[in-house]
LOGU-306384 format. One line per field, with one value per residue: x, y, z of N, C-alpha, C in turn; residue number from 0. Coordinates in pm, whole numbers, padded with zeros to 5 digits, always signed. Layout:
! residues N
n_x	[X:...] .
n_y	[Y:...] .
n_z	[Z:...] .
ca_x	[X:...] .
ca_y	[Y:...] .
ca_z	[Z:...] .
c_x	[X:...] .
c_y	[Y:...] .
c_z	[Z:...] .
resi	[NUM:...] .
! end
This chain:
! residues 250
n_x	[-03752:-03556:-03718:-03789:-03474:-03455:-03629:-03527:-03301:-03366:-03450:-03214:-03090:-03252:-03208:-02948:-02931:-03102:-02952:-02718:-02850:-02897:-02662:-02546:-02740:-02665:-02381:-02402:-02557:-02394:-02214:-02392:-02455:-02199:-02168:-02359:-02306:-02053:-02155:-02293:-02064:-01934:-02131:-02114:-01909:-01881:-02092:-01971:-01725:-01876:-01996:-01782:-01637:-01828:-01992:-02267:-02516:-02464:-02676:-02937:-02934:-02634:-02503:-02600:-02518:-02223:-02167:-02304:-02057:-01863:-01909:-01951:-01651:-01534:-01709:-01515:-01289:-01324:-01364:-01125:-00952:-01056:-01060:-00716:-00727:-00851:-00692:-00471:-00476:-00590:-00333:-00176:-00340:-00244:+00027:+00034:-00091:+00098:+00318:+00174:+00174:+00437:+00528:+00379:+00440:+00726:+00694:+00678:+00561:+00697:+00841:+00892:+01138:+01123:+01147:+01105:+01115:+00924:+00782:+00642:+00455:+00525:+00493:+00719:+00920:+01184:+01395:+01455:+01756:+01822:+01685:+01535:+01281:+01058:+01069:+01084:+01046:+00977:+00988:+00893:+00997:+00912:+01164:+01193:+01513:+01686:+01796:+01933:+02054:+02268:+02432:+02581:+02836:+02814:+03016:+02995:+02963:+02772:+02727:+02589:+02394:+02344:+02112:+02307:+02268:+02025:+01960:+01824:+01507:+01499:+01463:+01432:+01378:+01118:+00990:+01013:+01200:+01423:+01734:+01922:+01801:+01792:+01929:+01759:+01725:+01688:+01612:+01747:+01932:+02046:+02214:+02143:+02184:+01924:+01829:+01597:+01501:+01485:+01708:+01918:+01906:+01988:+02278:+02250:+02374:+02227:+02019:+02102:+01940:+01801:+01745:+01503:+01535:+01511:+01763:+01907:+02057:+02197:+02449:+02653:+02956:+03016:+03085:+02925:+02672:+02651:+02629:+02442:+02238:+02259:+02258:+01952:+01900:+01911:+01735:+01531:+01263:+01220:+01145:+01039:+01274:+01253:+01304:+01411:+01387:+01470:+01318:+01362:+01128:+00949] .
n_y	[+12078:+11903:+11680:+11604:+11528:+11335:+11121:+11120:+11005:+10759:+10647:+10649:+10481:+10266:+10180:+10176:+09879:+09806:+09728:+09621:+09342:+09233:+09229:+09015:+08836:+08778:+08666:+08470:+08286:+08150:+08022:+07833:+07682:+07555:+07410:+07251:+07095:+06973:+06772:+06624:+06517:+06381:+06176:+06005:+05915:+05801:+05620:+05462:+05348:+05214:+04995:+04881:+04760:+04638:+04423:+04383:+04082:+03756:+03637:+03359:+03162:+03153:+03112:+02851:+02695:+02727:+02601:+02303:+02255:+02248:+02010:+01861:+01851:+01739:+01471:+01376:+01348:+01206:+00945:+00911:+00849:+00621:+00470:+00446:+00327:+00103:-00019:-00036:-00254:-00448:-00494:-00563:-00808:-00983:-01006:-01157:-01339:-01464:-01502:-01715:-01897:-01948:-02039:-02265:-02437:-02500:-02634:-02945:-03254:-03432:-03734:-03638:-03713:-03720:-03618:-03817:-04023:-04089:-04062:-03817:-03675:-03361:-03070:-02917:-02617:-02538:-02323:-02243:-02307:-02248:-02128:-01794:-01653:-01823:-02026:-02269:-02618:-02765:-03114:-03435:-03729:-04078:-04409:-04680:-04954:-05095:-04790:-04676:-04442:-04181:-04001:-03624:-03373:-02995:-02771:-02477:-02116:-02193:-02477:-02754:-03083:-03293:-03480:-03723:-03883:-04143:-04487:-04679:-04838:-04844:-04829:-04549:-04418:-04543:-04387:-04105:-03951:-03691:-03679:-03360:-03284:-03131:-03261:-03266:-03296:-03631:-03944:-04092:-04386:-04456:-04658:-04657:-04685:-04840:-04830:-04916:-04773:-04956:-05101:-04862:-04834:-05098:-05106:-05176:-05208:-05152:-05227:-05239:-05033:-04913:-04626:-04400:-04117:-03723:-03605:-03331:-03188:-03002:-02805:-03014:-03242:-03404:-03703:-03760:-03758:-03937:-04153:-04130:-04109:-04395:-04553:-04623:-04854:-05005:-05013:-05144:-05187:-05184:-04974:-04756:-04495:-04132:-03913:-03569:-03358:-02994:-02877:-02742:-02543:-02630] .
n_z	[+00632:+00741:+00721:+00473:+00385:+00509:+00408:+00149:+00221:+00335:+00087:-00096:+00074:+00051:-00246:-00288:-00123:-00288:-00535:-00385:-00304:-00611:-00713:-00514:-00609:-00859:-00811:-00647:-00806:-01002:-00842:-00741:-00939:-01013:-00797:-00799:-01041:-00931:-00762:-00925:-01035:-00847:-00754:-00971:-00979:-00777:-00785:-01027:-00924:-00720:-00914:-00997:-00787:-00695:-00906:-01139:-01095:-01202:-01430:-01342:-01545:-01640:-01388:-01300:-01497:-01486:-01276:-01317:-01500:-01311:-01142:-01316:-01363:-01143:-01134:-01349:-01269:-01022:-01169:-01352:-01130:-01014:-01246:-01263:-01016:-01053:-01243:-01099:-00915:-01090:-01200:-00981:-00971:-01150:-01153:-00909:-00987:-01203:-01016:-00902:-01054:-01155:-00921:-00869:-01141:-01070:-00847:-00648:-00543:-00295:-00113:+00250:+00511:+00848:+01197:+01344:+01205:+01057:+00729:+00502:+00237:+00080:-00052:-00253:-00323:-00600:-00694:-00991:-01195:-01474:-01561:-01502:-01607:-01611:-01786:-01771:-01603:-01298:-01278:-01184:-01139:-01100:-01073:-01174:-01023:-01269:-01352:-01587:-01721:-01775:-01640:-01593:-01552:-01520:-01553:-01545:-01511:-01321:-01165:-01229:-01246:-01522:-01761:-01957:-02118:-02227:-02192:-02432:-02414:-02150:-01799:-01706:-01963:-02043:-01830:-01942:-01907:-02024:-02225:-02156:-01919:-01579:-01282:-00962:-00724:-00519:-00415:-00179:-00021:+00291:+00562:+00910:+01318:+01492:+01816:+02052:+02305:+02544:+02511:+02514:+02763:+02859:+02796:+02536:+02182:+01930:+01632:+01258:+01033:+00715:+00594:+00395:+00198:+00131:-00109:-00182:-00471:-00548:-00554:-00452:-00436:-00742:-00774:-00507:-00575:-00732:-00595:-00428:-00604:-00663:-00443:-00449:-00493:-00243:-00105:+00085:+00090:-00195:-00347:-00606:-00706:-00627:-00842:-00892:-01104:-01342:-01600:-01941:-02084:-02383] .
ca_x	[-03642:-03500:-03799:-03712:-03363:-03461:-03689:-03436:-03165:-03409:-03502:-03115:-03104:-03333:-03174:-02819:-03030:-03134:-02809:-02616:-02917:-02909:-02493:-02511:-02772:-02550:-02238:-02463:-02592:-02232:-02176:-02509:-02456:-02081:-02208:-02474:-02199:-01976:-02215:-02274:-01946:-01916:-02246:-02148:-01781:-01917:-02142:-01883:-01668:-01918:-02011:-01655:-01569:-01943:-02057:-02402:-02472:-02513:-02807:-02945:-02859:-02532:-02441:-02601:-02400:-02082:-02212:-02277:-01907:-01743:-01961:-01873:-01512:-01563:-01719:-01436:-01142:-01295:-01372:-00996:-00885:-01136:-00926:-00641:-00710:-00902:-00558:-00336:-00531:-00561:-00191:-00148:-00390:-00180:+00153:+00010:-00144:+00204:+00344:+00112:+00166:+00531:+00548:+00307:+00550:+00859:+00700:+00624:+00561:+00817:+00831:+01003:+01198:+01058:+01280:+01033:+01107:+00785:+00784:+00530:+00426:+00489:+00507:+00866:+00952:+01277:+01411:+01507:+01900:+01861:+01619:+01409:+01206:+00946:+01084:+01116:+00922:+01032:+00908:+00903:+00996:+00962:+01215:+01267:+01616:+01827:+01757:+01946:+02105:+02377:+02472:+02729:+02868:+02815:+03143:+03041:+02947:+02669:+02742:+02499:+02378:+02227:+02109:+02344:+02224:+01931:+01963:+01720:+01411:+01564:+01328:+01458:+01363:+01002:+00970:+01003:+01326:+01490:+01883:+01919:+01716:+01900:+01869:+01736:+01724:+01613:+01558:+01898:+01907:+02133:+02201:+02175:+02160:+01816:+01845:+01476:+01493:+01480:+01812:+01994:+01917:+02014:+02330:+02244:+02420:+02100:+02046:+02135:+01855:+01821:+01578:+01516:+01522:+01567:+01858:+01906:+02193:+02234:+02596:+02717:+03013:+02973:+03088:+02861:+02544:+02606:+02671:+02321:+02151:+02276:+02203:+01813:+01926:+01974:+01585:+01466:+01109:+01221:+01024:+01100:+01342:+01214:+01391:+01333:+01415:+01424:+01311:+01315:+01017:+00981] .
ca_y	[+12040:+11755:+11544:+11575:+11498:+11190:+11047:+11101:+10875:+10631:+10601:+10580:+10326:+10105:+10183:+10074:+09757:+09660:+09689:+09469:+09234:+09222:+09208:+08911:+08702:+08722:+08601:+08318:+08228:+08039:+07936:+07730:+07573:+07495:+07338:+07089:+06996:+06897:+06708:+06520:+06467:+06296:+06082:+05951:+05872:+05736:+05531:+05383:+05244:+05063:+04919:+04763:+04686:+04539:+04385:+04303:+03926:+03697:+03548:+03240:+03030:+03152:+03028:+02705:+02646:+02676:+02468:+02202:+02264:+02202:+01914:+01760:+01827:+01669:+01362:+01311:+01387:+01048:+00841:+00895:+00781:+00501:+00395:+00424:+00265:-00056:-00051:-00127:-00360:-00565:-00555:-00659:-00957:-01045:-01020:-01219:-01502:-01471:-01594:-01827:-02035:-01966:-02171:-02385:-02519:-02502:-02707:-03059:-03301:-03532:-03760:-03610:-03790:-03621:-03674:-03912:-04148:-04114:-04020:-03751:-03601:-03245:-03009:-02833:-02550:-02502:-02184:-02287:-02278:-02271:-01948:-01710:-01574:-01876:-02086:-02398:-02621:-02884:-03228:-03567:-03889:-04225:-04516:-04830:-04945:-05019:-04655:-04672:-04359:-04141:-03832:-03554:-03249:-02923:-02725:-02352:-02008:-02209:-02610:-02854:-03222:-03330:-03628:-03696:-04004:-04220:-04597:-04723:-04946:-04874:-04777:-04408:-04409:-04544:-04305:-03975:-03877:-03672:-03579:-03195:-03265:-03134:-03339:-03142:-03423:-03747:-04010:-04149:-04480:-04474:-04718:-04607:-04765:-04790:-04845:-04895:-04760:-05053:-05149:-04824:-04873:-05223:-05106:-05219:-05093:-05142:-05277:-05092:-04988:-04880:-04514:-04334:-03975:-03696:-03549:-03217:-03202:-02851:-02776:-03109:-03282:-03531:-03852:-03787:-03720:-04062:-04253:-04103:-04212:-04554:-04589:-04617:-05007:-05063:-04981:-05273:-05192:-05199:-04861:-04705:-04423:-04057:-03832:-03423:-03244:-02919:-02882:-02624:-02539:-02592] .
ca_z	[+00562:+00810:+00716:+00323:+00408:+00610:+00341:+00012:+00250:+00313:-00108:-00099:+00117:-00047:-00380:-00255:-00109:-00389:-00573:-00349:-00320:-00706:-00708:-00478:-00674:-00984:-00744:-00595:-00908:-01043:-00719:-00710:-01040:-00960:-00675:-00868:-01100:-00874:-00718:-01015:-01113:-00714:-00737:-01069:-00997:-00657:-00855:-01118:-00822:-00681:-00971:-01026:-00659:-00652:-01040:-01158:-01028:-01306:-01435:-01290:-01642:-01628:-01246:-01312:-01644:-01389:-01165:-01353:-01524:-01186:-01106:-01463:-01355:-01030:-01158:-01447:-01180:-00947:-01272:-01342:-00979:-01013:-01397:-01201:-00896:-01103:-01347:-01000:-00859:-01225:-01250:-00859:-00936:-01243:-01088:-00812:-01121:-01226:-00913:-00828:-01209:-01133:-00815:-00893:-01210:-01009:-00705:-00680:-00389:-00249:+00044:+00342:+00611:+00990:+01274:+01407:+01152:+00980:+00585:+00499:+00124:+00111:-00195:-00180:-00444:-00648:-00797:-01130:-01192:-01572:-01606:-01411:-01658:-01630:-01902:-01688:-01492:-01194:-01263:-01052:-01188:-01005:-01174:-01117:-01048:-01253:-01408:-01724:-01767:-01767:-01583:-01638:-01476:-01605:-01440:-01628:-01451:-01255:-01151:-01203:-01319:-01638:-01791:-02080:-02238:-02169:-02249:-02490:-02359:-02011:-01716:-01763:-02102:-01978:-01727:-01957:-01871:-02114:-02234:-02083:-01784:-01494:-01164:-00839:-00582:-00579:-00281:-00132:+00104:+00420:+00700:+01081:+01398:+01566:+01917:+02134:+02447:+02644:+02471:+02560:+02925:+02874:+02683:+02397:+02036:+01848:+01504:+01201:+00943:+00595:+00578:+00226:+00217:-00003:-00092:-00255:-00566:-00562:-00467:-00417:-00571:-00861:-00705:-00405:-00648:-00824:-00458:-00381:-00658:-00683:-00334:-00422:-00509:-00134:-00050:+00151:+00044:-00340:-00426:-00736:-00675:-00661:-00937:-00931:-01264:-01387:-01725:-02029:-02157:-02505] .
c_x	[-03568:-03592:-03778:-03605:-03365:-03573:-03633:-03376:-03244:-03431:-03316:-03054:-03141:-03283:-03040:-02847:-03001:-02988:-02766:-02693:-02916:-02756:-02477:-02626:-02698:-02453:-02316:-02494:-02493:-02227:-02272:-02491:-02309:-02100:-02278:-02386:-02098:-01990:-02234:-02169:-01895:-01980:-02146:-02026:-01825:-02001:-02076:-01818:-01723:-01964:-01896:-01662:-01740:-01998:-02184:-02368:-02549:-02687:-02827:-02901:-02714:-02452:-02490:-02555:-02253:-02082:-02209:-02139:-01810:-01817:-01912:-01718:-01465:-01555:-01603:-01317:-01181:-01367:-01222:-00946:-00943:-01098:-00818:-00618:-00743:-00750:-00447:-00368:-00554:-00429:-00149:-00195:-00296:-00044:+00130:-00029:-00034:+00270:+00347:+00135:+00312:+00527:+00508:+00420:+00651:+00821:+00641:+00600:+00611:+00789:+00974:+01037:+01167:+01162:+01216:+01065:+01017:+00853:+00638:+00543:+00442:+00566:+00610:+00928:+01100:+01285:+01481:+01670:+01898:+01805:+01548:+01297:+01052:+00997:+01107:+01030:+01034:+00946:+00961:+00880:+01002:+00980:+01220:+01405:+01617:+01756:+01805:+01947:+02228:+02410:+02604:+02719:+02854:+02875:+03095:+02994:+02856:+02681:+02647:+02491:+02293:+02257:+02209:+02334:+02113:+01889:+01824:+01610:+01470:+01454:+01300:+01366:+01208:+00914:+00919:+01093:+01400:+01654:+01870:+01837:+01790:+01846:+01891:+01778:+01643:+01629:+01712:+01851:+02040:+02150:+02237:+02119:+02038:+01818:+01673:+01567:+01546:+01662:+01922:+02016:+01970:+02191:+02410:+02312:+02356:+02099:+02046:+02016:+01859:+01698:+01631:+01510:+01537:+01675:+01857:+02050:+02244:+02389:+02684:+02792:+02961:+02958:+03000:+02714:+02500:+02618:+02496:+02197:+02156:+02229:+02016:+01802:+01952:+01820:+01548:+01294:+01093:+01150:+01110:+01170:+01266:+01303:+01307:+01415:+01384:+01468:+01344:+01224:+01045:+00903] .
c_y	[+11929:+11622:+11517:+11487:+11326:+11103:+11015:+11019:+10766:+10577:+10558:+10476:+10225:+10084:+10108:+09909:+09698:+09650:+09565:+09384:+09182:+09124:+09018:+08832:+08650:+08637:+08485:+08247:+08106:+07985:+07798:+07605:+07464:+07361:+07202:+07016:+06910:+06814:+06606:+06438:+06338:+06184:+05981:+05873:+05758:+05592:+05406:+05310:+05149:+04970:+04816:+04720:+04594:+04501:+04305:+04157:+03893:+03653:+03404:+03114:+03020:+03054:+02882:+02627:+02600:+02641:+02332:+02160:+02204:+02098:+01775:+01724:+01679:+01473:+01269:+01281:+01241:+00925:+00816:+00810:+00673:+00408:+00342:+00324:+00064:-00070:-00118:-00215:-00479:-00612:-00625:-00795:-01066:-01069:-01140:-01365:-01522:-01561:-01704:-01960:-02033:-02063:-02260:-02510:-02538:-02595:-02894:-03160:-03469:-03567:-03712:-03721:-03679:-03697:-03741:-04050:-04188:-04002:-03977:-03672:-03444:-03190:-02870:-02730:-02545:-02437:-02280:-02234:-02265:-02115:-01931:-01623:-01710:-01999:-02205:-02454:-02726:-03009:-03311:-03683:-04006:-04343:-04603:-04863:-05104:-04881:-04640:-04548:-04287:-03940:-03755:-03421:-03123:-02796:-02582:-02289:-02109:-02384:-02649:-03003:-03266:-03446:-03624:-03789:-04065:-04362:-04628:-04813:-04966:-04809:-04581:-04315:-04439:-04457:-04106:-03909:-03830:-03644:-03412:-03196:-03210:-03178:-03192:-03166:-03525:-03853:-04037:-04248:-04442:-04574:-04657:-04686:-04754:-04841:-04828:-04824:-04845:-05099:-05063:-04827:-04982:-05229:-05149:-05155:-05054:-05227:-05211:-05121:-04900:-04784:-04473:-04229:-03907:-03602:-03478:-03218:-03080:-02822:-02894:-03175:-03388:-03641:-03851:-03810:-03847:-04155:-04216:-04193:-04340:-04632:-04638:-04812:-05073:-05043:-05129:-05308:-05242:-05098:-04808:-04529:-04263:-03959:-03684:-03358:-03130:-02933:-02770:-02611:-02492:-02502] .
c_z	[+00608:+00766:+00570:+00326:+00426:+00512:+00202:+00074:+00231:+00167:-00109:-00055:+00066:-00171:-00364:-00187:-00224:-00508:-00564:-00393:-00481:-00775:-00626:-00512:-00766:-00923:-00705:-00696:-00942:-00939:-00707:-00843:-01054:-00903:-00744:-00941:-01045:-00799:-00782:-01020:-01011:-00723:-00875:-01063:-00892:-00699:-00932:-01022:-00747:-00796:-01002:-00925:-00622:-00810:-01030:-01108:-01155:-01321:-01371:-01425:-01624:-01496:-01294:-01408:-01560:-01301:-01169:-01427:-01431:-01130:-01188:-01422:-01282:-01059:-01264:-01348:-01050:-01070:-01321:-01249:-00976:-01126:-01323:-01108:-00954:-01156:-01203:-01002:-00974:-01220:-01058:-00889:-01049:-01197:-00970:-00890:-01164:-01172:-00851:-00959:-01146:-01029:-00847:-01017:-01137:-00835:-00726:-00511:-00426:-00092:+00089:+00458:+00743:+01061:+01355:+01358:+01063:+00804:+00553:+00351:+00141:-00021:-00160:-00338:-00463:-00738:-00861:-01166:-01364:-01632:-01515:-01474:-01694:-01748:-01903:-01629:-01431:-01228:-01171:-01178:-01113:-01078:-01146:-01104:-01147:-01385:-01554:-01790:-01711:-01748:-01611:-01584:-01554:-01527:-01488:-01473:-01304:-01255:-01153:-01271:-01396:-01672:-01914:-02185:-02136:-02255:-02304:-02451:-02210:-01921:-01701:-01849:-02079:-01926:-01766:-01953:-02012:-02076:-02220:-01964:-01665:-01363:-01026:-00709:-00584:-00389:-00279:-00004:+00188:+00512:+00825:+01160:+01458:+01669:+01975:+02270:+02531:+02659:+02548:+02672:+02959:+02843:+02607:+02268:+01921:+01750:+01345:+01093:+00832:+00651:+00438:+00271:+00125:+00026:-00207:-00333:-00575:-00498:-00448:-00485:-00634:-00816:-00616:-00449:-00705:-00712:-00414:-00472:-00726:-00552:-00310:-00417:-00362:-00048:-00011:+00089:-00135:-00431:-00508:-00656:-00730:-00746:-00939:-01020:-01278:-01578:-01859:-02097:-02292:-02582] .
resi	[0:1:2:3:4:5:6:7:8:9:10:11:12:13:14:15:16:17:18:19:20:21:22:23:24:25:26:27:28:29:30:31:32:33:34:35:36:37:38:39:40:41:42:43:44:45:46:47:48:49:50:51:52:53:54:55:56:57:58:59:60:61:62:63:64:65:66:67:68:69:70:71:72:73:74:75:76:77:78:79:80:81:82:83:84:85:86:87:88:89:90:91:92:93:94:95:96:97:98:99:100:101:102:103:104:105:106:107:108:109:110:111:112:113:114:115:116:117:118:119:120:121:122:123:124:125:126:127:128:129:130:131:132:133:134:135:136:137:138:139:140:141:142:143:144:145:146:147:148:149:150:151:152:153:154:155:156:157:158:159:160:161:162:163:164:165:166:167:168:169:170:171:172:173:174:175:176:177:178:179:180:181:182:183:184:185:186:187:188:189:190:191:192:193:194:195:196:197:198:199:200:201:202:203:204:205:206:207:208:209:210:211:212:213:214:215:216:217:218:219:220:221:222:223:224:225:226:227:228:229:230:231:232:233:234:235:236:237:238:239:240:241:242:243:244:245:246:247:248:249] .
! end
């Protein structure tokens, strides 16, 4: 009887074990499926994030086209800068040329008396009083005395001396002086005492000497200008008077 109970007990235990195993298999099967699906979703999300943060590389043709576009843009910018630089240089050159032409038009060579008594020809610039837009020029006229012209004073906002009349068949007419020319400078003669060193040591007073110099008319009294022009008759060498005029360009 004891042996029979033991065998039956074992059978019951085995049945219970089999039942438990089946239950476990049924319970475990859905867990594995859920775990598989969870892994798949996680893996896909990871791959999608990786693709978004690390986009696929472009093909070689697109990359070369982008580099070519960048180089083309750099070349265009460089050419634009070169064009601007050339335009600036051209503008500076044109302004310099205009300045040189203006200075050349308003300059003449005149005899300048130096402190040592020597006369040297030098080029002198006169700023125009009639216009600063390059519509006038400075001219030199060498005229024998008597001149044969009449000077007048313009006492407007800017005072200057003009040629009011040129006598027919006069030296002034022969030299090309015109009515309306503005006198800017002229040669003038003055008497000075020339005293050699040995006379100074001996107590001498020297001898009178006539010297010729350039006299600027600008801003001087009208009567003083007339006296300066007339003084050219005192030149012991009888040289032509040098007159500097400003003439309005036609």
